[in-house]
N, C-alpha and C positions, 0 to 999 in steps of 0.2 A: 468415612470413605466419600470421596468426591468423584462422581462419574464424569467422564470426559469423552469427547470424540476427537480424533486426529484427522485433519484435512489439509489440503494444500491447493494453491493456485499457482500454476507454473513453478511448482516446487518451493514456493514461499509458504512454509508450513506453520500450522497453528494448532493449539489446543483449544477446544470449544467446550465451555462449561455452561450448562443451563442453570439459570438463576431467575426464573420468571418473576418472583416477588421481590427481588433486589435485596435479599438478606445475606448473601455471601459477599464479604468485603475482603478480598485477598490483598495482603500488603505486598510491597515490592519484593521482600525476601521470599515470600511464598511463590510468587510468580517466577522469580529467577530460579528457584530450586526446581519447580515443575518443568521449566523450559530448558534446564541444563541437559546437554546431550550425553553426558556420562553418568551423572548422579540422578537425573530425572528422566522424564519421558523424552524431552527434546523437542524444541520448536523455536521458530522465530518470534513468536508472540502468543498471547492469550486473548481469545474472544469470549467475553462474558455475555450471555444471551439473557437480557432482562426486558420485561415489558416496559415500554417507554413511560407509562404512568408512574413507574417506580424508579426511573432513572433520575437520581437526584441532580437537580439543576437543569435537566433537559426535558421535564415533563411537558413543556409547551409544544414539543414535537409530536405528541401523541395523536393529534388530529391527522397527521400525515404519515405516521408510521406506528404500527402496533408494537414493533420490537426495536430495541436499541442495542447497538453494537458497542460495548465497552471494551475498547482495545488497549492492551498493554504490550509494550515491547518486551523482549526476552530478559531485559535487566529489571523489569518491573515498572519502568517509567511509563507515564501516560503518553499517548500519541493522539494527535488531532484526527488523523484519518489513515486508513489503510485500504488501498484499492483492491489488492488481491484478497484481503480479509473480507471485504464486503461481499465479494462473489462467493467465497467459502461460507460465510455467514448465511447468505441467501439460500445456497444449496442445502445447508443444514435445516433451515426453516421448512423448506419444502419436503425434504427427506423425512423429517420428524412429524409431518402433518400439521405444523404450526401455521403454515400459510399455503394456499393453493398455488400450483404452478401458474405463471403468467406475470403480470406487472404489479409491483407493489413498492412501497417505500420502506427504507431502513433508516432508523435514526442513528446519527453519529455526532461526535463533537464538532464536526464541520457542517452540521445541518442534515436534513433528510436527503438521502440518495435514492433515486429511483432505479429499480432493477427490473430486467426482463429475464425470467427463469423458465426455460422450457422443461418438460419432463426429463429430457436427457439432452446433453450437449452443452455448448458454450453459453455463458451468461454475459449479458450486457449491462453495464452500470453507467448511468449518467452522472458524471462528476461535476464539479463546480466550474464556473468560468475562471480560467487561469489568469494570473497576473504576471507579466514580465516586468520586474522591478528595475528602477533606474540605479539603485544602489549597486556599486561595483564590488566584486570580490575576485580573489585569485586563489587557485589551488595548486599545491606543490605536486607536480607530476614529472616523473622521469628526470629528476635533477634540476628542474626549472619551474618557475611560476607561470601558470597558464591562466588566461582569462576565463572566468566562469559566467554563464548566463544565470541570472537570479530569477527563479520561477516559483511563485507561490501557488500551490495546489491545495491550500488549506493547511499544509505543512510545508516547510521550506526546502528548496532544492537548489543545488549548485551544479549546473550541467557544463561539463568540460568536453570539448571535441578533441579527439586524438586520431592518429592514423590507424592505430590498432588498440583494442581494449587491453591487450597484454601490457601496454605501457603503464597501466595502473599498478603493476607489480602484484605482490602477494596479498595486499590489503589485510594484513593481520592487525593493523592498528588504524585508527581514524586518520585519513590524510590531513595534512596541515592546510589551513586556509587563512587568509587575511583580507581585510582587518576583521578581528573578532567581533567588532561592533555590528557588522552586517547580519550576523547570525548569533544573536546573544543567547539563544536557547539551543544551539547546535544546528546541524544541517545534514540532510541526506545528500550525498555526493554521487553523481552519475558520470561515468566515463563512456563516451559515445563515439563510435566509428561508423562511417558510411559503408553500406553494402551495395545498394543500387538506388535508383531514383525512388524516393519515398519509402526507403527501407534502410533501417539502421540496426546496429548491434550495440548493446550496452552492458556494463557491469555497474554495481551499486554498492556503496558502503552506507548502511542505514544507521543513523544515530540510535543508540540504545540496543542495537542488535548485531552490528558488524556487517561484513559482506554477506549478502543473502543471494539466493538463486534468482530472485525476482523482486520487483517493487512496482506495484501498480501505479501509485501516484507518481513515482519516479519515471515510469515509462510515459505517463501523460506529460510530465514536464519535459522529457526528452523530445516527444513528438512536437510540442509547441516550439521548443528552441530550434529544432531541425526545420520546421515549416517556416519559421521567421527567417532562418539563415538561407533557405532555398527560395524564399519568396512564393511558397505554395499557397494557393487560395484556400479559404475554408471549404469544407466538404471534401477535402483530399484525404483519402485513407492512408495511414502510415502503418507499415509493419515494423514492429519493434521486437527484435530477438533478444532474449535474456538467457542466461545459462540454463534456466529451467524450462524453456519453451518459447512460445510466441504469443504476442498480444497484437491485436489490431485496434488502432486508435484513430478517431476522426474528430476534428473540431467542427461542430455544426455551425450553421449560419448565424445562430443567436449567440455564439461564443462558447457555449457549453461543450465539454469534451465527453465523448462516449468511448468507453473501453470495453472490448469483447475478448473473453478468454475462458479457459477451463476452470473448473472448481471440482475437486475430487475429495470425497470422504473415504478414508482408508482403514480406520480402526476405531473400536470403542474399548473403554477400559475404566479402571478405577484408580484413583490416587489415594494413598494412605495419609 
């Protein structure tokens, strides 16, 4: 029996498995089966909670983070980073008494992320300094190729601006993009429409998971692309609406991005 907790951040949902000593090594097939929405519990991904000193290859982060977030997409593939996942992970640590409420670090494959976790309410995560890359790509949208903004948030994002997010269609399969060389390991694709000044709406197709109700790193990439497009200065907060809720994102003066949003734990159970 493997005990788990189910949680979500703006309806981007995760299975959380505690593995403090780093002895549980789920393979891709196990993760995919557990995340299957018909034959398993169902989730967009798996968060393995391991002490950083036991996180193979990332032990050097232990001085800045007691706990490491080992994140897997719903197909079992590894992901560098998950913004909504970090908030849910941090809420789990506090809920389980593994960390006190307040500010602390969380280890990830994209380095230590600092979080501020109140006893109740929204959680703020300090993300990396984003990079808008010069390499150009296009995404097939509504029967034509549209230019994408290439944003690195520790994982790759192609941000496409549209008049209405419905133009993305049903998103049952990964949208086409070209050239493939720009994203050799795949890409998360965001479709973004303006709502008001410093306020946008987005949908996302995540590599390894499909369309999800939210994507934290994707929302950060969208905020950066929108701010550059509008000429907004740093310290300008943006509201990013996703199908599962709302995130508030700001690029600080030093270039780092802060994301604030909910994290909810909804159930505990056991996997056979």
